[in-house]
C-alpha positions, 0 to 999 in steps of 0.5 A: 500500500503506498499511502499518502501522507499528505492526504492525512493532513487533507482528511483531517487525521492526526498522523500528518500533523508534523508535516503540516506545520512544516508546509516544505515536504517533498513531492517525492518523498510520498514515493516511500523510497519507490524510484521511478523505473521500477519493474512491474516485478519490483513492485509486486514483490513489495506488495508480496512482502506486505502480504507475508508480514501481515499473514506472519502476524495471524499465525504468530501464537497459532498452534493448531495445524489445521488452522496454520494451514488454512491461513497459509492457503489465504496467504498464497491465494492473496499473493497468487492474485497479485499478478493477475492485477497486472493489466496491459493497456492494449487493444482497441478497448479497456475498462480503465478507459472509462474509470477514475484513471482514464486520461492517465495512460495512453492505449498501445504504447507499450504501457500496462497497469498494477491495479493495488487492492482497495484499503480503506477507500483507497486504490493505487494504480501503478503505471509502466512504460515499456516495464519502468514505473512512471506514474502512480494514481491514488483514487480516493473514493469519497463517499460520505467524505464528499459531503464534509470535504469540498475539492477547495479543502483537499487543495487546502490540505496539500498546500499546508504540506507542499506550499502554493501550487505552481498551477491550477486547472479550471472548469469554465472560462470563468476560473471559478471552480478549481479541477486540479492543482499542480506541485513538483519538486523537480523529480516528481510531479504531484497533481490533485484532480477533482473527479467527484462529478462522475466517479465520486472521487479524488485523485493524486497523481505521482508523475515522473517529471524527468519522464515528462520532459523527455516526452515534451522535449520529442514532441518539440524537436523539429523533423530533421529528415522526411525518411520513415526511419527519421519519422518513426524515431521522433514519434516514438512509434514502433516501426 
């Protein structure tokens, strides 16, 4: 589970009190030791370790062999399900194209997603391009919390941790409604998105800033040749 510490501030829990006072936390600290470019196998191993640790606590103090065997089978089944949570984002259609993470990936671009288990109305989506982690989307299902936490308050909670956003996105020409806010520490970009109108969720998107810079550089690069090979290289399309 990749728990975003700053969100404790947004939802008013005491765990983030120290960070709230600081107001200068680095965005990259939310990765909890993960590195951009990490492999799918590495992320699965991280979750497997968490599952094993959780079941080890359950097994502690149990002496009945039948009970121990049942718990171990449950553990092994849960670990086996992890690989089934990895989905290749290819083909003409995917259910994730009409989900809270729509717009966070590209189909048929060598991308896949690991959909982590839901924990306390929060779900992590780890996005990989050519087996390398480039984005994590944390989806917070609001439920009853939507009635007491407006998106502006959600943004205010993040501001207390990271300071003033470097930019906002708005709905409508009058810019009266904030729909997204963005922070960056140079290595990691954090974007908070309001998806409550359709999906009843707020998103926190963590993305590799260097990958974005490289992508922008490719898009801005002038075509030096009109040959098919040059076009493939600049566009990034597979030959």
